[in-house]
N, CA, C and O atoms as a GROMACS GRO file, in nm:
protein
  388
    1MET      N    1  -1.285   1.374   2.494
    1MET     CA    2  -1.167   1.300   2.533
    1MET      C    3  -1.071   1.323   2.412
    1MET      O    4  -1.093   1.283   2.298
    2ASN      N    5  -0.954   1.398   2.457
    2ASN     CA    6  -0.865   1.413   2.310
    2ASN      C    7  -0.757   1.297   2.340
    2ASN      O    8  -0.764   1.231   2.443
    3PHE      N    9  -0.666   1.278   2.252
    3PHE     CA   10  -0.536   1.169   2.258
    3PHE      C   11  -0.457   1.162   2.364
    3PHE      O   12  -0.414   1.058   2.413
    4LYS      N   13  -0.430   1.299   2.412
    4LYS     CA   14  -0.335   1.304   2.507
    4LYS      C   15  -0.378   1.226   2.656
    4LYS      O   16  -0.315   1.150   2.729
    5ASN      N   17  -0.535   1.292   2.660
    5ASN     CA   18  -0.638   1.221   2.798
    5ASN      C   19  -0.651   1.068   2.792
    5ASN      O   20  -0.674   1.001   2.892
    6ILE      N   21  -0.632   1.008   2.652
    6ILE     CA   22  -0.656   0.888   2.633
    6ILE      C   23  -0.510   0.837   2.677
    6ILE      O   24  -0.521   0.732   2.739
    7VAL      N   25  -0.391   0.875   2.665
    7VAL     CA   26  -0.262   0.841   2.648
    7VAL      C   27  -0.217   0.811   2.801
    7VAL      O   28  -0.160   0.708   2.838
    8GLU      N   29  -0.254   0.922   2.883
    8GLU     CA   30  -0.233   0.944   2.995
    8GLU      C   31  -0.335   0.811   3.072
    8GLU      O   32  -0.293   0.722   3.145
    9THR      N   33  -0.470   0.832   3.032
    9THR     CA   34  -0.550   0.692   3.113
    9THR      C   35  -0.515   0.600   3.097
    9THR      O   36  -0.558   0.521   3.181
   10ILE      N   37  -0.420   0.536   2.991
   10ILE     CA   38  -0.398   0.444   2.951
   10ILE      C   39  -0.253   0.386   3.021
   10ILE      O   40  -0.224   0.267   3.027
   11ASN      N   41  -0.163   0.507   3.076
   11ASN     CA   42  -0.047   0.486   3.091
   11ASN      C   43  -0.085   0.498   3.274
   11ASN      O   44   0.013   0.497   3.348
   12GLY      N   45  -0.202   0.507   3.327
   12GLY     CA   46  -0.223   0.469   3.474
   12GLY      C   47  -0.294   0.373   3.509
   12GLY      O   48  -0.335   0.360   3.624
   13LEU      N   49  -0.328   0.265   3.378
   13LEU     CA   50  -0.347   0.145   3.412
   13LEU      C   51  -0.290   0.002   3.449
   13LEU      O   52  -0.173  -0.009   3.414
   14PRO      N   53  -0.327  -0.075   3.492
   14PRO     CA   54  -0.244  -0.185   3.542
   14PRO      C   55  -0.180  -0.220   3.412
   14PRO      O   56  -0.197  -0.156   3.308
   15ARG      N   57  -0.097  -0.338   3.427
   15ARG     CA   58   0.027  -0.384   3.286
   15ARG      C   59  -0.076  -0.484   3.210
   15ARG      O   60  -0.068  -0.500   3.088
   16GLU      N   61  -0.186  -0.561   3.303
   16GLU     CA   62  -0.258  -0.650   3.241
   16GLU      C   63  -0.343  -0.569   3.116
   16GLU      O   64  -0.330  -0.602   2.998
   17TYR      N   65  -0.422  -0.468   3.157
   17TYR     CA   66  -0.500  -0.377   3.123
   17TYR      C   67  -0.422  -0.342   2.993
   17TYR      O   68  -0.468  -0.380   2.886
   18LYS      N   69  -0.310  -0.274   2.998
   18LYS     CA   70  -0.240  -0.245   2.916
   18LYS      C   71  -0.214  -0.348   2.777
   18LYS      O   72  -0.237  -0.315   2.660
   19MET      N   73  -0.175  -0.445   2.809
   19MET     CA   74  -0.164  -0.570   2.737
   19MET      C   75  -0.284  -0.610   2.631
   19MET      O   76  -0.279  -0.644   2.513
   20GLU      N   77  -0.411  -0.589   2.737
   20GLU     CA   78  -0.509  -0.613   2.686
   20GLU      C   79  -0.558  -0.520   2.569
   20GLU      O   80  -0.611  -0.566   2.468
   21ILE      N   81  -0.539  -0.410   2.586
   21ILE     CA   82  -0.550  -0.292   2.505
   21ILE      C   83  -0.442  -0.305   2.426
   21ILE      O   84  -0.486  -0.265   2.319
   22ILE      N   85  -0.326  -0.335   2.408
   22ILE     CA   86  -0.237  -0.393   2.304
   22ILE      C   87  -0.325  -0.482   2.172
   22ILE      O   88  -0.346  -0.455   2.054
   23THR      N   89  -0.362  -0.602   2.261
   23THR     CA   90  -0.409  -0.735   2.166
   23THR      C   91  -0.532  -0.648   2.097
   23THR      O   92  -0.523  -0.626   1.976
   24LEU      N   93  -0.624  -0.608   2.154
   24LEU     CA   94  -0.748  -0.539   2.082
   24LEU      C   95  -0.723  -0.438   1.983
   24LEU      O   96  -0.808  -0.407   1.900
   25LEU      N   97  -0.617  -0.391   1.989
   25LEU     CA   98  -0.592  -0.239   1.879
   25LEU      C   99  -0.490  -0.344   1.771
   25LEU      O  100  -0.490  -0.340   1.648
   26GLU      N  101  -0.418  -0.420   1.847
   26GLU     CA  102  -0.362  -0.532   1.692
   26GLU      C  103  -0.509  -0.587   1.608
   26GLU      O  104  -0.543  -0.558   1.494
   27HIS      N  105  -0.565  -0.656   1.687
   27HIS     CA  106  -0.700  -0.701   1.613
   27HIS      C  107  -0.757  -0.583   1.498
   27HIS      O  108  -0.767  -0.580   1.376
   28ASN      N  109  -0.782  -0.512   1.585
   28ASN     CA  110  -0.835  -0.412   1.512
   28ASN      C  111  -0.786  -0.339   1.366
   28ASN      O  112  -0.849  -0.295   1.270
   29VAL      N  113  -0.648  -0.348   1.401
   29VAL     CA  114  -0.572  -0.284   1.299
   29VAL      C  115  -0.573  -0.402   1.169
   29VAL      O  116  -0.570  -0.387   1.047
   30ALA      N  117  -0.578  -0.513   1.248
   30ALA     CA  118  -0.573  -0.661   1.105
   30ALA      C  119  -0.710  -0.640   1.039
   30ALA      O  120  -0.732  -0.617   0.920
   31ASP      N  121  -0.794  -0.650   1.135
   31ASP     CA  122  -0.965  -0.633   1.097
   31ASP      C  123  -0.995  -0.525   0.984
   31ASP      O  124  -1.093  -0.536   0.911
   32SER      N  125  -0.907  -0.421   0.973
   32SER     CA  126  -0.953  -0.308   0.904
   32SER      C  127  -0.864  -0.309   0.808
   32SER      O  128  -0.892  -0.237   0.712
   33ARG      N  129  -0.729  -0.390   0.804
   33ARG     CA  130  -0.610  -0.433   0.695
   33ARG      C  131  -0.726  -0.527   0.588
   33ARG      O  132  -0.760  -0.503   0.472
   34ARG      N  133  -0.761  -0.617   0.663
   34ARG     CA  134  -0.880  -0.716   0.586
   34ARG      C  135  -0.968  -0.657   0.507
   34ARG      O  136  -0.978  -0.699   0.391
   35GLU      N  137  -1.039  -0.560   0.545
   35GLU     CA  138  -1.132  -0.526   0.499
   35GLU      C  139  -1.091  -0.413   0.383
   35GLU      O  140  -1.163  -0.387   0.287
   36GLU      N  141  -0.980  -0.360   0.406
   36GLU     CA  142  -0.960  -0.290   0.286
   36GLU      C  143  -0.895  -0.369   0.172
   36GLU      O  144  -0.873  -0.316   0.063
   37ILE      N  145  -0.863  -0.505   0.201
   37ILE     CA  146  -0.832  -0.567   0.129
   37ILE      C  147  -0.938  -0.631   0.029
   37ILE      O  148  -0.928  -0.648  -0.092
   38ALA      N  149  -1.024  -0.655   0.101
   38ALA     CA  150  -1.127  -0.708   0.042
   38ALA      C  151  -1.239  -0.578  -0.036
   38ALA      O  152  -1.321  -0.599  -0.126
   39ALA      N  153  -1.212  -0.466   0.023
   39ALA     CA  154  -1.260  -0.374  -0.086
   39ALA      C  155  -1.157  -0.374  -0.210
   39ALA      O  156  -1.204  -0.356  -0.322
   40ASN      N  157  -1.056  -0.389  -0.200
   40ASN     CA  158  -0.975  -0.371  -0.291
   40ASN      C  159  -1.024  -0.462  -0.411
   40ASN      O  160  -1.068  -0.416  -0.517
   41TYR      N  161  -1.010  -0.606  -0.379
   41TYR     CA  162  -1.063  -0.715  -0.446
   41TYR      C  163  -1.158  -0.686  -0.520
   41TYR      O  164  -1.154  -0.707  -0.642
   42LYS      N  165  -1.289  -0.618  -0.443
   42LYS     CA  166  -1.426  -0.643  -0.497
   42LYS      C  167  -1.416  -0.533  -0.583
   42LYS      O  168  -1.509  -0.530  -0.664
   43LYS      N  169  -1.316  -0.422  -0.594
   43LYS     CA  170  -1.305  -0.294  -0.670
   43LYS      C  171  -1.233  -0.373  -0.799
   43LYS      O  172  -1.294  -0.374  -0.906
   44SER      N  173  -1.137  -0.422  -0.791
   44SER     CA  174  -1.048  -0.490  -0.918
   44SER      C  175  -1.134  -0.560  -0.981
   44SER      O  176  -1.155  -0.531  -1.099
   45THR      N  177  -1.215  -0.682  -0.912
   45THR     CA  178  -1.286  -0.764  -0.995
   45THR      C  179  -1.425  -0.672  -1.038
   45THR      O  180  -1.516  -0.752  -1.021
   46ILE      N  181  -1.471  -0.576  -1.073
   46ILE     CA  182  -1.550  -0.535  -1.098
   46ILE      C  183  -1.455  -0.440  -1.243
   46ILE      O  184  -1.485  -0.433  -1.362
   47GLU      N  185  -1.354  -0.390  -1.179
   47GLU     CA  186  -1.280  -0.337  -1.339
   47GLU      C  187  -1.241  -0.443  -1.408
   47GLU      O  188  -1.272  -0.437  -1.527
   48GLN      N  189  -1.179  -0.546  -1.373
   48GLN     CA  190  -1.157  -0.687  -1.475
   48GLN      C  191  -1.282  -0.680  -1.552
   48GLN      O  192  -1.289  -0.626  -1.662
   49LYS      N  193  -1.370  -0.729  -1.498
   49LYS     CA  194  -1.508  -0.723  -1.578
   49LYS      C  195  -1.561  -0.665  -1.661
   49LYS      O  196  -1.612  -0.715  -1.761
   50SER      N  197  -1.557  -0.504  -1.622
   50SER     CA  198  -1.541  -0.384  -1.745
   50SER      C  199  -1.456  -0.372  -1.839
   50SER      O  200  -1.474  -0.309  -1.943
   51GLY      N  201  -1.329  -0.451  -1.797
   51GLY     CA  202  -1.262  -0.435  -1.952
   51GLY      C  203  -1.113  -0.329  -1.908
   51GLY      O  204  -1.010  -0.314  -1.973
   52LYS      N  205  -1.154  -0.271  -1.780
   52LYS     CA  206  -1.062  -0.162  -1.737
   52LYS      C  207  -0.895  -0.220  -1.675
   52LYS      O  208  -0.804  -0.143  -1.645
   53LEU      N  209  -0.890  -0.338  -1.668
   53LEU     CA  210  -0.799  -0.404  -1.620
   53LEU      C  211  -0.721  -0.441  -1.740
   53LEU      O  212  -0.777  -0.478  -1.843
   54LYS      N  213  -0.548  -0.429  -1.724
   54LYS     CA  214  -0.495  -0.446  -1.853
   54LYS      C  215  -0.389  -0.586  -1.791
   54LYS      O  216  -0.339  -0.565  -1.680
   55PHE      N  217  -0.361  -0.705  -1.850
   55PHE     CA  218  -0.296  -0.784  -1.777
   55PHE      C  219  -0.176  -0.806  -1.876
   55PHE      O  220  -0.222  -0.830  -1.988
   56SER      N  221  -0.045  -0.806  -1.875
   56SER     CA  222   0.074  -0.884  -1.961
   56SER      C  223   0.178  -0.942  -1.915
   56SER      O  224   0.204  -0.910  -1.799
   57SER      N  225   0.256  -1.024  -1.968
   57SER     CA  226   0.366  -1.041  -1.895
   57SER      C  227   0.512  -0.968  -1.968
   57SER      O  228   0.628  -0.984  -1.931
   58LYS      N  229   0.469  -0.899  -2.061
   58LYS     CA  230   0.594  -0.854  -2.134
   58LYS      C  231   0.620  -0.694  -2.048
   58LYS      O  232   0.542  -0.608  -2.007
   59VAL      N  233   0.760  -0.710  -2.049
   59VAL     CA  234   0.827  -0.602  -1.929
   59VAL      C  235   0.779  -0.446  -2.021
   59VAL      O  236   0.729  -0.350  -1.962
   60SER      N  237   0.803  -0.447  -2.155
   60SER     CA  238   0.770  -0.357  -2.233
   60SER      C  239   0.638  -0.287  -2.168
   60SER      O  240   0.631  -0.186  -2.098
   61GLU      N  241   0.556  -0.358  -2.207
   61GLU     CA  242   0.410  -0.326  -2.177
   61GLU      C  243   0.408  -0.294  -2.011
   61GLU      O  244   0.342  -0.197  -1.974
   62LEU      N  245   0.455  -0.344  -1.948
   62LEU     CA  246   0.433  -0.307  -1.769
   62LEU      C  247   0.483  -0.194  -1.760
   62LEU      O  248   0.432  -0.121  -1.676
   63LYS      N  249   0.610  -0.132  -1.849
   63LYS     CA  250   0.666  -0.044  -1.792
   63LYS      C  251   0.604   0.100  -1.851
   63LYS      O  252   0.624   0.213  -1.805
   64ASN      N  253   0.512   0.057  -1.982
   64ASN     CA  254   0.441   0.190  -2.011
   64ASN      C  255   0.348   0.194  -1.924
   64ASN      O  256   0.331   0.302  -1.868
   65ALA      N  257   0.259   0.077  -1.886
   65ALA     CA  258   0.136   0.095  -1.828
   65ALA      C  259   0.199   0.208  -1.672
   65ALA      O  260   0.140   0.306  -1.627
   66LEU      N  261   0.336   0.146  -1.619
   66LEU     CA  262   0.373   0.221  -1.500
   66LEU      C  263   0.391   0.376  -1.536
   66LEU      O  264   0.376   0.464  -1.451
   67MET      N  265   0.425   0.404  -1.674
   67MET     CA  266   0.428   0.549  -1.707
   67MET      C  267   0.312   0.655  -1.717
   67MET      O  268   0.296   0.777  -1.726
   68GLU      N  269   0.233   0.524  -1.710
   68GLU     CA  270   0.098   0.619  -1.758
   68GLU      C  271   0.018   0.708  -1.584
   68GLU      O  272  -0.061   0.801  -1.564
   69PHE      N  273   0.085   0.628  -1.509
   69PHE     CA  274   0.002   0.691  -1.361
   69PHE      C  275   0.068   0.824  -1.376
   69PHE      O  276   0.133   0.862  -1.474
   70SER      N  277   0.035   0.908  -1.235
   70SER     CA  278   0.084   1.050  -1.251
   70SER      C  279   0.203   1.026  -1.165
   70SER      O  280   0.172   1.036  -1.046
   71PHE      N  281   0.287   1.007  -1.177
   71PHE     CA  282   0.414   1.011  -1.146
   71PHE      C  283   0.469   1.168  -1.163
   71PHE      O  284   0.435   1.245  -1.253
   72SER      N  285   0.568   1.198  -1.048
   72SER     CA  286   0.620   1.338  -1.077
   72SER      C  287   0.716   1.324  -1.212
   72SER      O  288   0.733   1.214  -1.264
   73SER      N  289   0.776   1.441  -1.262
   73SER     CA  290   0.831   1.441  -1.393
   73SER      C  291   0.959   1.366  -1.337
   73SER      O  292   1.007   1.273  -1.403
   74SER      N  293   1.011   1.402  -1.222
   74SER     CA  294   1.182   1.363  -1.197
   74SER      C  295   1.169   1.230  -1.162
   74SER      O  296   1.276   1.174  -1.185
   75PHE      N  297   1.067   1.137  -1.106
   75PHE     CA  298   1.071   1.002  -1.124
   75PHE      C  299   1.045   0.926  -1.265
   75PHE      O  300   1.087   0.814  -1.294
   76LYS      N  301   0.976   1.002  -1.336
   76LYS     CA  302   0.929   0.923  -1.485
   76LYS      C  303   1.080   0.969  -1.528
   76LYS      O  304   1.146   0.866  -1.539
   77LYS      N  305   1.146   1.063  -1.552
   77LYS     CA  306   1.295   1.073  -1.576
   77LYS      C  307   1.402   0.982  -1.526
   77LYS      O  308   1.466   0.914  -1.606
   78ALA      N  309   1.422   0.978  -1.404
   78ALA     CA  310   1.490   0.873  -1.323
   78ALA      C  311   1.434   0.716  -1.414
   78ALA      O  312   1.512   0.635  -1.463
   79PHE      N  313   1.299   0.706  -1.418
   79PHE     CA  314   1.281   0.535  -1.406
   79PHE      C  315   1.326   0.533  -1.585
   79PHE      O  316   1.404   0.443  -1.617
   80LYS      N  317   1.279   0.626  -1.694
   80LYS     CA  318   1.338   0.593  -1.807
   80LYS      C  319   1.475   0.571  -1.820
   80LYS      O  320   1.520   0.461  -1.852
   81LYS      N  321   1.568   0.703  -1.788
   81LYS     CA  322   1.749   0.674  -1.763
   81LYS      C  323   1.753   0.513  -1.676
   81LYS      O  324   1.824   0.424  -1.723
   82ARG      N  325   1.700   0.497  -1.592
   82ARG     CA  326   1.741   0.388  -1.557
   82ARG      C  327   1.684   0.238  -1.622
   82ARG      O  328   1.755   0.137  -1.624
   83SER      N  329   1.596   0.241  -1.657
   83SER     CA  330   1.534   0.145  -1.751
   83SER      C  331   1.590   0.106  -1.873
   83SER      O  332   1.601  -0.008  -1.918
   84LYS      N  333   1.639   0.259  -1.944
   84LYS     CA  334   1.725   0.196  -2.049
   84LYS      C  335   1.890   0.159  -2.039
   84LYS      O  336   1.950   0.100  -2.128
   85SER      N  337   1.945   0.201  -1.923
   85SER     CA  338   2.080   0.176  -1.902
   85SER      C  339   2.104   0.035  -1.818
   85SER      O  340   2.209  -0.026  -1.833
   86THR      N  341   2.008  -0.009  -1.736
   86THR     CA  342   2.016  -0.108  -1.685
   86THR      C  343   1.888  -0.225  -1.727
   86THR      O  344   1.780  -0.188  -1.774
   87LYS      N  345   1.919  -0.351  -1.703
   87LYS     CA  346   1.778  -0.454  -1.684
   87LYS      C  347   1.697  -0.408  -1.618
   87LYS      O  348   1.728  -0.330  -1.527
   88PHE      N  349   1.584  -0.438  -1.643
   88PHE     CA  350   1.474  -0.377  -1.546
   88PHE      C  351   1.467  -0.472  -1.407
   88PHE      O  352   1.485  -0.593  -1.421
   89GLU      N  353   1.445  -0.427  -1.298
   89GLU     CA  354   1.411  -0.503  -1.159
   89GLU      C  355   1.302  -0.483  -1.107
   89GLU      O  356   1.275  -0.366  -1.079
   90PRO      N  357   1.216  -0.575  -1.080
   90PRO     CA  358   1.120  -0.555  -1.004
   90PRO      C  359   1.116  -0.472  -0.862
   90PRO      O  360   1.018  -0.407  -0.828
   91ASP      N  361   1.248  -0.484  -0.778
   91ASP     CA  362   1.268  -0.430  -0.653
   91ASP      C  363   1.329  -0.291  -0.707
   91ASP      O  364   1.404  -0.245  -0.621
   92PHE      N  365   1.322  -0.219  -0.808
   92PHE     CA  366   1.369  -0.088  -0.836
   92PHE      C  367   1.267  -0.012  -0.782
   92PHE      O  368   1.290   0.091  -0.719
   93LEU      N  369   1.124  -0.066  -0.807
   93LEU     CA  370   1.016   0.041  -0.764
   93LEU      C  371   0.997   0.056  -0.613
   93LEU      O  372   0.976   0.159  -0.548
   94LEU      N  373   1.011  -0.079  -0.568
   94LEU     CA  374   0.997  -0.051  -0.402
   94LEU      C  375   1.087   0.068  -0.365
   94LEU      O  376   1.030   0.162  -0.310
   95ARG      N  377   1.210   0.078  -0.386
   95ARG     CA  378   1.267   0.176  -0.324
   95ARG      C  379   1.228   0.328  -0.330
   95ARG      O  380   1.293   0.412  -0.266
   96PHE      N  381   1.088   0.372  -0.433
   96PHE     CA  382   1.036   0.459  -0.430
   96PHE      C  383   0.900   0.471  -0.342
   96PHE      O  384   0.835   0.576  -0.332
   97ASN      N  385   0.873   0.373  -0.293
   97ASN     CA  386   0.761   0.386  -0.225
   97ASN      C  387   0.809   0.424  -0.068
   97ASN      O  388   0.725   0.441   0.020
   0.00000   0.00000   0.00000
């Protein structure tokens, strides 16, 4: 059965069944996200114990750590320009996600 057939089958169901499917899917997505968060937590705990994670409250160290990631050269250039010309704002990075 392909996706189109599934959608057509769902469209043919009574409203209460559709609502139940919505609820099931919402729970499934939430469960998947919880599993992902738990896996990330386990991975970060292992990295912390092995010394791979670095923590800092110094803005300059945080900026340098961000630059170690494989961002595009245009992002790095914009980040450096922005961070030199203005006060560093945490929400700045959210605009690039």
